[in-house]
C-alpha positions in Angstrom: 20.3 13.0 -6.3 19.5 9.5 -7.4 19.6 6.4 -5.3 22.7 5.1 -7.0 21.4 1.8 -8.1 19.0 1.4 -5.2 15.3 0.8 -5.6 13.2 1.2 -2.5 9.7 -0.1 -2.1 7.5 1.4 0.7 4.3 -0.5 1.6 2.2 1.8 3.8 -0.5 -0.4 5.4 -3.2 0.1 8.0 -1.5 -1.9 10.7 2.2 -1.9 9.6 4.6 -0.2 7.2 7.3 -2.2 5.4 10.3 -0.8 3.6 12.5 -3.0 1.3 15.7 -1.9 -0.3 16.8 -3.5 -3.5 20.1 -3.1 -5.4 20.4 -3.4 -9.1 23.4 -5.7 -9.8 25.7 -5.5 -12.8 23.8 -8.4 -14.4 20.6 -6.4 -14.2 19.0 -8.6 -11.5 17.7 -7.3 -8.2 19.3 -8.1 -4.8 17.4 -7.4 -1.6 19.8 -5.8 0.9 17.5 -4.2 3.5 14.1 -4.9 5.1 12.4 -2.7 7.7 9.0 -3.0 9.5 7.2 -0.5 11.7 3.8 -0.5 13.3 1.3 1.8 11.7 -1.3 3.8 13.5 -2.0 6.8 11.2 -4.2 5.0 8.6 -7.7 3.7 8.6 -9.0 1.5 5.8 -5.9 2.4 3.8 -6.5 6.2 4.1 -4.2 8.5 6.0 -6.0 10.0 9.0 -3.0 11.2 11.0 -0.1 12.6 9.0 2.3 13.0 11.9 1.8 9.4 13.1 2.2 8.0 9.6 5.4 9.9 8.8 7.0 8.7 12.1 6.2 5.1 11.1 7.6 5.7 7.6 10.9 7.0 9.1 11.1 4.1 11.5 10.6 1.5 8.8 13.1 3.0 6.3 15.6 3.6 9.1 15.5 -0.1 10.0 15.9 -1.0 6.3 18.8 1.4 6.0 20.5 0.0 9.1 20.3 -3.5 7.6 21.4 -2.4 4.1 24.2 0.0 5.2 23.0 2.4 2.5 21.3 5.8 2.6 17.8 6.1 1.1 16.7 9.2 -0.9 13.5 8.3 -2.7 11.1 5.4 -2.9 8.3 3.8 -4.8 5.2 4.0 -2.6 2.2 1.7 -2.6 -1.4 2.9 -2.5 -4.5 0.8 -1.8 -7.7 0.8 0.2 -11.4 1.2 -0.2 -11.0 4.3 -2.3 -9.4 2.4 -5.2 -11.7 1.7 -8.2 -11.1 0.0 -11.6 -12.9 0.1 -14.9 -12.3 -1.3 -18.3 -12.3 1.0 -21.4 -11.7 0.8 -25.2 -10.2 3.2 -27.7 -9.9 3.2 -31.5 -7.9 5.3 -33.9 -7.0 5.3 -37.6 -3.4 4.4 -38.3 -1.4 7.4 -39.6 2.0 5.8 -39.9 3.8 6.4 -43.3 4.2 3.7 -45.9 6.2 3.5 -49.1 3.1 3.3 -51.2 0.1 5.4 -50.3 -2.2 2.7 -51.7 -0.9 0.2 -49.2 -2.0 0.0 -45.6 0.1 1.8 -43.1 2.6 0.7 -40.5 1.7 1.2 -36.8 4.2 3.5 -35.1 4.7 4.6 -31.5 2.6 7.7 -32.1 -0.4 5.5 -33.1 -0.1 3.5 -29.9 0.2 6.6 -27.8 -2.9 8.1 -29.5 -5.1 5.0 -29.0 -4.1 4.8 -25.3 -5.0 8.5 -25.0 -8.4 7.9 -26.5 -9.1 4.9 -24.2 -8.2 6.8 -21.1 -10.4 9.9 -22.1 -13.2 9.1 -19.7 -15.0 11.6 -17.5 -14.1 11.1 -13.8 -15.3 13.1 -10.8 -13.1 16.0 -9.8 -12.0 14.2 -6.6 -10.6 11.2 -8.5 -7.1 10.8 -9.7 -5.9 8.6 -12.5 -3.5 6.0 -11.1 -2.9 3.4 -13.8 -3.8 2.8 -17.4 -2.9 -0.8 -18.3 -3.3 -2.2 -21.8 -5.1 -5.5 -21.9 -5.0 -6.3 -25.6 -4.7 -4.6 -29.0 -6.9 -5.1 -32.0 -5.6 -4.4 -35.5 -8.3 -4.4 -38.3 -10.6 -6.4 -36.1 -7.9 -9.0 -35.4 -7.9 -9.4 -31.6 -5.4 -10.9 -29.2 -2.4 -8.7 -30.2 0.0 -7.9 -27.3 2.4 -5.5 -29.2 1.1 -3.9 -32.4 4.3 -1.9 -33.1 5.4 -2.0 -36.8 2.3 -4.1 -37.8 0.4 -3.2 -40.9 -3.1 -2.0 -40.5 -5.8 0.6 -41.0 -7.5 0.7 -37.6 -6.0 0.2 -34.2 -8.0 -0.6 -31.1 -7.0 -1.1 -27.5 -8.8 -2.5 -24.4 -7.4 -1.1 -21.2 -7.9 -1.4 -17.5 -8.1 2.1 -15.8 -7.5 2.4 -12.1 -8.4 5.5 -10.1 -8.0 6.6 -6.5 -9.1 9.4 -4.3 -7.0 12.5 -5.2 -7.0 13.7 -1.6 -5.9 10.3 -0.3 -3.0 10.1 -2.8 -1.8 13.6 -2.0 -1.9 13.0 1.8 0.2 9.8 1.2 2.8 11.7 -0.8 2.8 14.5 1.8 3.5 12.0 4.6 6.5 10.5 2.8 7.9 13.9 1.7 7.6 15.3 5.2 9.4 12.2 6.5 12.4 13.3 4.4 12.0 11.1 1.3 10.9 11.6 -2.3 8.1 9.8 -3.9 9.1 8.6 -7.4 5.5 7.5 -8.0 2.5 5.9 -6.4 1.9 2.3 -7.4 -1.3 0.2 -6.8 -0.5 -2.3 -4.1 -2.2 -5.2 -5.6 -0.5 -4.5 -9.0 2.9 -4.5 -7.2 2.0 -7.7 -5.3 1.1 -9.4 -8.5 4.4 -8.5 -9.9 6.1 -10.3 -7.0 4.1 -13.5 -6.6 2.3 -14.3 -9.8 3.7 -16.3 -12.7 3.0 -15.5 -16.4 1.1 -18.8 -16.8 -1.2 -17.9 -13.9 -2.0 -14.5 -15.4 -2.7 -16.1 -18.8 -5.0 -18.7 -17.4 -6.8 -16.2 -15.1 -6.1 -15.7 -11.4 -7.4 -13.6 -8.6 -4.8 -12.0 -6.2 -6.4 -11.4 -2.8 -4.5 -9.2 -0.4 -5.7 -9.8 3.2 -4.7 -6.5 4.8 -5.3 -5.0 8.2 -7.9 -2.4 7.1 -9.3 -3.7 3.8 -9.1 -6.8 1.6 -8.0 -5.8 -1.9 -8.3 -8.0 -5.0 -7.0 -7.8 -8.6 -8.2 -10.3 -11.2 -5.9 -11.1 -14.1 -7.4 -12.6 -17.3 -5.6 -13.5 -20.5 -2.3 -12.1 -19.2 -3.5 -8.6 -18.1 -5.5 -7.0 -15.2 -9.2 -7.3 -15.7 -10.8 -6.1 -12.5 -9.8 -4.3 -9.4 -12.0 -4.0 -6.2 -11.8 -3.7 -2.5 -13.7 -5.1 0.5 -13.8 -2.7 3.5 -13.1 -5.5 5.9 -9.7 -6.7 7.1 -7.7 -8.0 9.9 -8.8 -5.2 12.2 -12.3 -6.6 12.3 -10.9 -10.0 13.2 -9.1 -8.4 16.1 -12.2 -6.5 17.2 -14.2 -9.8 17.2 -11.6 -11.4 19.6 -11.6 -8.3 21.8 -15.4 -8.4 22.1 -15.8 -12.1 22.6 -13.0 -12.5 25.1 -13.6 -9.1 26.8 -10.0 -8.0 26.4 -8.4 -4.8 25.0 -7.8 -4.4 21.3 -4.0 -4.5 21.8 -4.2 -7.8 23.7 -6.6 -9.2 21.1 -4.1 -8.3 18.4 -1.4 -10.1 20.3 -3.6 -13.2 20.8 -4.5 -13.2 17.1 -0.8 -13.1 16.1 0.2 -15.7 18.7 -2.6 -18.2 17.6 -2.2 -17.4 13.9 -4.8 -20.1 13.0 -8.3 -20.1 11.6 -9.1 -23.9 11.7 -8.7 -25.3 15.2 -8.5 -28.9 14.1 -5.2 -28.1 12.3 -3.4 -27.1 15.6 -0.8 -29.7 16.6 -1.0 -28.6 20.2 -3.7 -26.5 21.8 -1.4 -24.2 23.8 -2.6 -21.4 26.0 -1.9 -17.7 25.1 -1.3 -15.7 28.3 -3.1 -12.3 28.2 -2.0 -9.6 30.6 -4.7 -8.7 33.1 -6.1 -5.2 33.3 -6.2 -3.1 36.5 -4.1 -5.4 38.5 -6.0 -8.5 37.6 -4.1 -11.8 37.2 -3.1 -12.9 33.7 -5.7 -14.8 31.7 -4.9 -17.9 29.7 -6.8 -18.4 26.4 -6.4 -21.6 24.3 -5.3 -21.1 20.7 -8.3 -23.2 19.6 -10.7 -20.6 21.0 -9.0 -17.8 19.1 -9.2 -19.9 15.9 -13.0 -20.4 16.4 -13.4 -16.6 16.5 -11.2 -16.0 13.5 -12.8 -18.5 11.2 -16.3 -16.9 10.7 -15.0 -13.4 10.0 -12.3 -14.7 7.6 -15.0 -16.9 5.8 -17.2 -13.8 5.5 -14.3 -11.9 3.8 -13.8 -14.7 1.4 -17.5 -14.9 0.6 -17.7 -11.2 -0.1 -14.7 -11.5 -2.5 -16.3 -14.4 -4.2 -19.6 -12.6 -4.7 -17.6 -9.8 -6.6 -15.7 -12.4 -8.5 -18.9 -14.3 -9.6 -20.4 -11.1 -10.9 -17.5 -10.6 -13.5 -18.5 -11.5 -17.1 -15.5 -13.8 -17.6 -15.7 -16.1 -20.6 -14.2 -19.0 -18.7 -13.2 -19.9 -15.0 -10.0 -18.7 -13.5 -7.6 -21.5 -14.3 -4.9 -20.1 -12.0 -7.2 -20.0 -9.0 -6.7 -17.8 -6.0 -3.4 -16.4 -4.6 -3.5 -15.0 -1.1 -1.1 -12.3 0.2 -1.0 -10.0 3.2 -1.0 -10.6 6.9 -4.2 -12.7 6.8 -2.5 -15.2 4.5 -0.3 -16.3 7.4 -3.2 -18.0 9.3 -2.9 -21.7 9.6 -5.7 -23.3 7.6 -6.3 -20.2 5.4 -5.7 -22.1 2.2 -8.2 -24.9 3.2 -10.8 -22.4 4.3 -10.5 -20.4 1.1 -10.6 -23.5 -1.1 -13.9 -24.5 0.5 -15.5 -21.2 -0.3 -14.0 -20.3 -3.7 -14.1 -24.0 -4.9 -10.9 -23.6 -6.9 -7.2 -24.0 -6.3 -5.7 -21.7 -3.6 -2.1 -21.0 -2.7 -0.1 -18.6 -0.6 1.6 -15.8 -2.5 5.2 -15.8 -1.2 7.5 -13.5 -3.3 9.3 -15.2 -6.1 13.0 -15.8 -5.2 15.4 -12.9 -5.7 19.0 -12.4 -4.6 20.0 -11.2 -1.1 18.1 -11.6 2.2 15.6 -14.1 1.0 14.9 -15.5 4.5 13.8 -11.9 5.6 11.2 -11.4 2.9 10.0 -14.9 2.0 6.5 -14.2 3.4 3.2 -13.1 1.9 3.3 -10.0 4.1 6.2 -8.7 2.0 4.6 -9.4 -1.4 3.6 -5.7 -1.9 7.0 -4.3 -0.8 9.0 -6.7 -2.9 6.7 -6.0 -5.8 7.2 -2.2 -5.4 10.9 -2.8 -5.8 10.4 -4.9 -9.0 7.9 -2.4 -10.4 10.1 0.5 -9.6 13.0 -1.1 -11.3 11.0 -1.6 -14.5 9.7 1.9 -14.5 13.1 3.5 -13.9 14.6 1.5 -16.8 11.7 2.7 -19.0 12.3 6.3 -18.1 16.1 6.1 -18.5 17.2 2.9 -20.2 20.9 3.8 -19.8 21.0 4.5 -16.1 17.6 3.0 -15.0 16.9 6.0 -12.7 13.9 8.2 -12.4 13.8 11.9 -11.6 12.5 12.7 -8.1 9.4 14.7 -7.5 10.7 16.9 -4.7 14.0 17.6 -3.1 14.3 17.3 0.7 16.9 16.2 3.2 17.8 12.6 2.6 17.0 9.7 5.0 19.9 9.1 7.4 21.1 12.7 7.0 22.2 14.4 10.3 20.0 17.3 9.2 16.8 15.3 8.9 15.6 15.7 12.5 16.2 19.5 12.3 14.4 19.7 9.0 11.3 17.9 10.5 11.3 20.3 13.4 11.5 23.3 11.0 8.5 21.9 9.0 6.4 21.4 12.0 7.1 24.8 13.5 7.1 27.0 10.4 5.1 25.2 7.6 
């Protein structure tokens, strides 16, 4: 059963899970009708470590989105990211075999030639524990003429393609799918989180000039570099918001939970930018009285760790063999992008323009998702819409991978109990 015009994006993160429900309008545009958020405790560094905790968070997030939308969800496009993601560039070349009217003339490039050259480019040897996630064409070359975006129906003898190949841990991917399926939903496909976020926040001009999308997540910091309109590099830094919370916990001698609350309440990384230095009241442990902590002190703890993350991202960026600087600069998404002063701090370290990556305007509940923390979830809706239309141009719907009781069904809880007891 299809989603009847609904496209659902499910962003499963280390600290929170976000579900966004989009509806395809008669004009072909996307309207956001539901948004749901749930705390996440079953992942570490973007990898599932507790299936039961993760599936419960998935159910809670989608239930909240369903309640807001008033529609029932059956399947979703699920994001994947973390330190197990890897990207590599490859090249393939084939002889054009398309038919021409005159055998002496050069031949016309057909869809089968494009399919063959992409197959050659992706024919790399990967370890058995790696799974191919994305094969993204960067540019085509026809008879040594570079810079071609779409070679279909062009005349030529030799067709080349440069692609960006993204792989992930096969076990991590299967565990993620298992969590969503056991929660009572179907996974249409796994989509790289930074690729989805780029779809939601980057402009075509930025991608052409060259831009680095930096997703400041809870467990990891993931980056995707676009150059000349296409993904060029994908990498991950195994440090995220959890390390910032841990720093606050250690310095202030408070629990991790209270440190997280203090971080979210202060939401600042440059103390001088605070208009008022208010106190954050932290609950005392073991009957001790509450402890006030000024926001400026939290900002002083956040700044060094956030600066370290930016320097690590910059070191990777500087090692790329780019022919020219990134004219589009840096775009920040994720929870870390909500810190006051994050743009100023990043600009000091990267020494290039920096902006916050809020999702580009869509119809519907814009005030609910106009934040960098929803960049990936909104991007999953947009990416899912494109892929559904490619699979079935008439209806724009994709076939589900598995069939299970639908979300919102009165039989879902019973089905979950049966799976836990007998499977």
